[in-house]
VOVEXDREN-391034 format. One record per residue (C-alpha): residue in one letter; x, y, z. Coordinates in steps of 0.1 Angstrom, whole numbers, padded with zeros to 4 digits, always signed. Layout:
AXYZ;...
//
This chain:
M+2243+1213+0764;R+2260+1206+0797;K+2250+1177+0818;S+2231+1185+0851;K+2253+1180+0882;V+2239+1160+0910;L+2255+1157+0945;V+2248+1125+0965;V+2253+1130+1002;D+2254+1098+1023;D+2278+1085+1050;D+2273+1050+1035;R+2296+1044+1006;F+2276+1016+0992;S+2244+1037+0991;R+2263+1066+0973;T+2277+1041+0947;F+2242+1026+0942;C+2227+1061+0936;R+2255+1070+0912;Q+2250+1038+0892;I+2213+1044+0888;L+2217+1080+0877;E+2246+1075+0854;E+2228+1047+0834;E+2213+1072+0810;N+2245+1092+0806;A+2225+1124+0810;L+2237+1133+0845;E+2271+1140+0861;V+2271+1126+0897;E+2294+1136+0925;E+2296+1123+0961;A+2299+1137+0996;C+2303+1116+1027;G+2286+1141+1051;V+2270+1175+1055;D+2302+1195+1059;D+2318+1178+1029;A+2286+1185+1009;L+2285+1222+1019;A+2322+1226+1009;R+2314+1212+0975;I+2283+1232+0970;N+2302+1264+0979;E+2324+1257+0949;G+2294+1261+0926;G+2280+1241+0897;I+2257+1217+0916;D+2222+1216+0902;L+2206+1192+0927;V+2214+1176+0961;I+2202+1141+0970;S+2208+1136+1007;D+2202+1108+1032;L+2181+1118+1062;V+2200+1099+1089;M+2238+1105+1091;P+2262+1108+1121;D+2267+1143+1136;K+2247+1164+1112;T+2215+1150+1095;G+2200+1156+1061;L+2175+1180+1078;D+2205+1200+1090;L+2217+1202+1054;V+2183+1213+1041;E+2180+1240+1068;T+2215+1253+1060;L+2208+1254+1023;R+2175+1272+1028;L+2196+1301+1043;E+2227+1299+1022;S+2216+1285+0988;P+2178+1288+0987;S+2177+1282+0949;L+2194+1248+0952;G+2170+1218+0950;V+2172+1190+0975;I+2157+1155+0975;M+2156+1136+1008;I+2163+1098+1010;T+2153+1080+1041;G+2150+1044+1054;H+2129+1057+1083;A+2102+1075+1062;T+2074+1088+1082;I+2049+1114+1073;E+2064+1136+1099;S+2100+1134+1086;A+2089+1140+1050;V+2067+1169+1061;K+2095+1185+1081;A+2119+1182+1052;M+2095+1198+1027;K+2087+1225+1052;L+2124+1233+1054;G+2125+1235+1016;A+2132+1200+1001;L+2116+1195+0967;D+2107+1158+0973;Y+2116+1127+0992;I+2120+1090+0985;R+2122+1059+1007;K+2149+1032+1009;P+2153+1006+0995;L+2154+1026+0963;N+2134+1016+0933;P+2156+1026+0903;T+2127+1036+0881;E+2110+1057+0908;F+2143+1072+0918;K+2150+1084+0883;I+2115+1099+0879;V+2118+1118+0912;V+2153+1131+0903;H+2143+1142+0867;R+2112+1159+0881;A+2132+1178+0906;L+2157+1188+0879;D+2128+1200+0858;Q+2117+1222+0887;V+2153+1235+0891;R+2155+1241+0853;L+2122+1260+0854;A+2136+1283+0881;E+2167+1289+0861;E+2147+1298+0830;N+2129+1324+0851;R+2161+1340+0863;E+2150+1375+0853;L+2119+1371+0875;R+2139+1356+0904;S+2162+1386+0904;S+2134+1401+0925;L+2142+1388+0960;K+2107+1395+0971;L+2093+1374+0943;Y+2115+1345+0952;D+2107+1348+0989;V+2070+1346+0978;S+2075+1315+0958;S+2095+1299+0986;K+2067+1306+1010;I+2042+1289+0987;S+2065+1259+0983;R+2070+1254+1020;T+2032+1253+1027;I+2017+1218+1028;E+1984+1223+1045;I+1961+1225+1015;E+1935+1249+1030;E+1963+1273+1042;L+1980+1269+1008;Y+1950+1282+0989;D+1949+1313+1011;I+1986+1319+1007;I+1986+1314+0969;F+1957+1338+0965;D+1971+1365+0988;L+2007+1364+0974;M+1995+1364+0937;M+1973+1393+0945;Q+2002+1412+0960;E+2026+1405+0932;T+2002+1413+0903;G+1989+1444+0920;A+1953+1431+0918;T+1927+1445+0942;R+1898+1423+0934;G+1894+1386+0927;F+1887+1351+0939;L+1900+1316+0939;Y+1876+1288+0931;L+1881+1250+0933;V+1868+1225+0907;D+1853+1192+0916;Q+1860+1172+0884;E+1838+1142+0895;Q+1808+1163+0904;G+1813+1189+0877;E+1810+1217+0903;S+1830+1247+0914;K+1832+1266+0947;I+1847+1300+0956;V+1870+1294+0987;V+1889+1328+0989;A+1877+1362+0978;E+1888+1398+0981;G+1875+1432+0970;F+1838+1425+0965;D+1807+1412+0983;Q+1808+1374+0979;D+1773+1371+0994;L+1760+1392+0965;N+1779+1372+0939;D+1777+1336+0950;D+1775+1324+0914;L+1803+1346+0901;D+1827+1316+0893;K+1799+1300+0872;R+1791+1332+0853;V+1828+1338+0846;F+1833+1302+0834;Q+1802+1304+0812;A+1814+1337+0796;Y+1849+1322+0789;S+1841+1285+0786;M+1860+1281+0753;E+1891+1299+0765;L+1892+1281+0799;S+1883+1246+0787;N+1920+1236+0781;I+1938+1264+0800;T+1973+1254+0812;E+1990+1287+0819;P+1979+1323+0829;Y+1956+1338+0804;L+1950+1375+0797;P+1919+1378+0774;D+1920+1403+0746;T+1882+1406+0746;I+1863+1413+0778;H+1829+1397+0778;F+1801+1413+0798;I+1802+1402+0835;E+1786+1423+0862;I+1798+1425+0898;N+1773+1433+0924;F+1783+1457+0953;R+1763+1470+0982;S+1754+1502+0964;S+1761+1495+0928;S+1767+1469+0900;D+1797+1475+0878;P+1809+1456+0847;V+1843+1439+0846;R+1868+1458+0825;S+1900+1437+0830;L+1906+1400+0837;L+1935+1377+0845;F+1931+1339+0848;I+1956+1318+0866;P+1950+1280+0865;L+1959+1258+0895;R+1968+1223+0885;N+1977+1190+0902;K+1998+1173+0875;S+1975+1174+0845;E+1943+1179+0863;L+1928+1214+0868;V+1919+1217+0905;G+1910+1254+0906;M+1915+1289+0892;V+1926+1323+0905;V+1906+1351+0888;F+1917+1387+0892;F+1894+1414+0878;D+1891+1452+0877;T+1859+1472+0873;E+1876+1506+0870;R+1904+1502+0844;D+1908+1488+0810;N+1940+1467+0805;A+1947+1467+0843;F+1969+1437+0838;G+1999+1435+0815;E+2026+1412+0803;R+2047+1415+0835;D+2017+1404+0855;T+2013+1373+0834;Q+2050+1365+0837;V+2048+1369+0875;A+2016+1348+0875;H+2033+1322+0854;F+2063+1319+0877;L+2042+1317+0908;C+2017+1294+0891;E+2045+1268+0885;H+2055+1269+0922;A+2019+1268+0933;C+2011+1237+0912;S+2041+1219+0926;A+2031+1229+0961;I+1995+1218+0955;E+2007+1184+0944;N+2027+1179+0976;A+1999+1193+0997;L+1973+1170+0982;L+1995+1140+0988;Y+2001+1151+1024;S+1963+1157+1028;K+1955+1122+1016;A+1981+1107+1039;K+1968+1127+1068;I+1932+1116+1061;L+1943+1080+1062;T+1957+1085+1098;I+1925+1100+1112;T+1898+1079+1094;D+1884+1044+1101;D+1896+1019+1075;L+1862+1003+1071;T+1836+1031+1073;N+1857+1062+1063;V+1844+1083+1092;Y+1868+1095+1119;N+1885+1069+1139;Y+1887+1064+1177;R+1922+1080+1180;Y+1912+1112+1162;L+1880+1114+1182;N+1900+1127+1212;N+1913+1156+1192;I+1878+1165+1180;L+1865+1165+1216;D+1894+1185+1229;R+1890+1211+1201;E+1852+1214+1205;L+1854+1217+1243;L+1879+1245+1240;R+1858+1262+1215;A+1827+1259+1236;Q+1846+1272+1266;R+1860+1302+1247;L+1827+1312+1232;N+1807+1304+1263;S+1785+1280+1242;S+1774+1244+1243;M+1784+1212+1225;S+1768+1177+1227;V+1779+1141+1223;L+1758+1113+1210;F+1768+1077+1218;L+1752+1052+1194;D+1751+1014+1194;L+1732+0991+1171;D+1707+0968+1190;S+1714+0931+1188;F+1740+0935+1160;K+1758+0904+1170;K+1728+0884+1158;V+1732+0899+1124;N+1769+0888+1123;D+1760+0853+1136;R+1732+0849+1110;F+1747+0865+1079;G+1784+0866+1085;H+1809+0894+1092;L+1811+0905+1056;V+1774+0914+1056;G+1779+0930+1090;S+1808+0952+1077;K+1786+0963+1048;I+1759+0973+1072;L+1784+0994+1093;I+1795+1012+1061;E+1759+1020+1052;L+1753+1031+1088;A+1782+1055+1087;G+1768+1071+1055;I+1734+1075+1072;L+1750+1092+1102;K+1771+1116+1081;D+1740+1126+1061;A+1719+1131+1093;V+1742+1158+1108;R+1757+1191+1096;K+1791+1194+1080;V+1805+1212+1111;D+1796+1181+1132;A+1818+1150+1134;V+1810+1113+1131;A+1835+1088+1145;R+1835+1051+1148;Y+1843+1041+1184;G+1846+1004+1177;G+1825+0975+1164;D+1790+0988+1159;E+1795+1019+1182;Y+1796+1054+1169;I+1801+1088+1185;I+1787+1120+1171;V+1800+1154+1182;L+1775+1182+1177;T+1790+1217+1176;D+1771+1246+1192;T+1743+1223+1203;I+1723+1224+1236;S+1707+1192+1250;E+1673+1200+1235;G+1688+1203+1200;A+1709+1171+1205;L+1677+1152+1215;V+1661+1163+1183;V+1691+1151+1162;A+1693+1118+1181;E+1656+1111+1178;R+1658+1119+1140;I+1687+1094+1137;R+1668+1068+1157;E+1637+1071+1134;I+1658+1070+1102;I+1676+1038+1113;E+1643+1022+1125;E+1628+1028+1090;Y+1659+1020+1070;V+1663+0987+1051;F+1700+0977+1051;L+1715+0961+1020;D+1681+0962+1003;K+1697+0963+0968;E+1717+0931+0977;G+1685+0913+0986;Y+1690+0910+1024;S+1664+0936+1036;I+1678+0937+1071;R+1661+0960+1096;L+1679+0973+1127;T+1674+0997+1156;V+1698+1018+1176;S+1701+1030+1212;I+1715+1065+1217;G+1729+1083+1247;V+1731+1121+1249;A+1754+1143+1270;T+1759+1180+1268;Y+1786+1205+1278;P+1782+1224+1302;E+1748+1211+1313;H+1757+1176+1321;A+1795+1176+1324;R+1826+1199+1318;S+1852+1174+1309;K+1858+1151+1279;V+1859+1120+1301;D+1827+1128+1319;L+1808+1137+1287;L+1818+1104+1271;H+1811+1084+1303;L+1776+1100+1307;A+1767+1095+1270;D+1779+1059+1272;E+1759+1052+1304;A+1728+1068+1289;M+1732+1046+1258;Y+1735+1015+1280;R+1703+1023+1298;G+1685+1020+1264;K+1705+0991+1251;Y+1699+0969+1281;G+1664+0982+1286;K+1637+0984+1259;K+1662+0993+1230;N+1655+1016+1201;V+1654+1046+1224;V+1672+1079+1232;Y+1682+1086+1267;V+1697+1118+1282;A+1727+1117+1305;A+1723+1114+1343;P+1747+1141+1356;E+1750+1123+1390;M+1770+1096+1373;A+1798+1120+1363;G+1832+1110+1377;V+1821+1073+1383;Q+1843+1047+1366;S+1829+1040+1331;S+1830+1014+1304;I+1843+1042+1282;D+1877+1036+1297;R+1879+1002+1280;A+1895+0997+1246;P+1871+0999+1217;V+1854+0966+1211;Q+1851+0949+1177;E+1816+0936+1183;R+1791+0940+1210;E+1755+0927+1212;
//
C-alpha cells in the first residue's frame, strides 16, 4: 500500500521542516515541500499529491489564492489551511473556497496529526467513490454542500440536492434534539406538512428498531403502514429511503424520502448516491455547527447568554427594514432594575450576576421566539418586539413588570430577593422612524419611571426625538 503524499506550502523554511518532522514521525506519510503558491501548483500539476497543507499568509500569492485556484483546476484535491492570524472570517473564507479544515499556529503536533489524518480520510473516501464521482453533476453537488457553512442554509441545500440526485418527489428533513428527546421537521416537499405535523414521530415509531443505530442510508425491505394526509386524500407509503445526518458520532437529523404511488421507488443506485452525499453532508454539518457555535459566541452576552449590545444594532437595523418593507410596526422595550446597586452592595456582585442571569431567562420566556432580548449593560436590557404596535408592546411590558414584581430571585439558594423594574416603550413608526430615536425615546421613558415612582411602564414622548440622549453613552456595568 503506497504512502499518502502530502505537500506542505510555506514561504518559511523552518515551518515547512517542522510540519515535515511531525508528519513523518509515524512513517505513514510521504511529505514534500513548496516555498510558494506557484511552486506548489507546478508540483501539483505533476500529479500524485493527496493533500495540500498551506500557510495562509505568504508573499505575493496567499494560501487563499491557492485554494481558489485549486477549486477550479483540481477540485478533488484536499487542502488544509494553517494560519498564525486565525480569525473566524479567514477560516470561513478558506472553507467557503473549498478547504477541508484549518489549524492555528503554533502547531500542536497531536492536533496537527489528527487534522491531517481526518482530511486524508475524507480524500480517501472520495477516491473510493470514484465511480460515483465520475458524474460531474454529482461532484458539483457534493462541493456545494461542502462549501456551505450556515447551518440553516445547509439543511435546505442538503435536502434539495439529495432529492434531485435520488429522483425523490416527496420527503422531509427532521432534526433531533438528543437532550430533549424531541424531533422537528425543518424542510419538507411534496405533501401538506400542516396535515402531517407528527409525521417524523410516526415514521420513527414504525421503524424504531431499524433507525435506533442507523449510520448509513437505509432502504427497508418491509414497508410498515404509514399514512400521508393530503388535501383531498390519505395514501399509504409504498417506498422509503432513510438518510442519517450525523455530527461525528451523534445523530443530528434524518432525511426521509417516500413514495405513495410506486413500490420499490428507490434502488441500489439511490442508496449509493445518498451514501456519497451523506458523507459530504456529515462533514459539512460538523464544520457548520462549529461555525455556528463560534458565531453565537460573538453575538451573545458572556454572562446572561442573551444577545449582546454590539449585536443589538444589527437586530434593530434588520427589524426596522422589515417593518418599512412590510409597512408594519415594531416596538422597543428598555428595561432597568430598580435599585439594583443596593443588591450588589448588600449581597455582593456574585449574587448580582446570578440575578441578572435569572432575569434574562424571565425576559426570554416572556416574549415570542421571533422577538429579541439583548443585554445593554449592567442591569439594563432591551427587547425588540417584531410586528408589534404600541398597545401590544404595553401589554407585553406590563406583563413583564408584573412577573418581575412577583418573582422571588435566588429562592432556591435561600436569598429570597424581590426586585422591581422600570420599563420604557417606543414604537416605529408611531413614536420615531430611526433606530437612534427609538432607543432614545424608550430610554427616556424608562428614566421617567426609574427616577419617579419606579416599578412602572411609561410610553415614549415623541417630542423628545432628536434630542441628545443618554443612549449615546457606552453601556454601563452597574446603575442604581
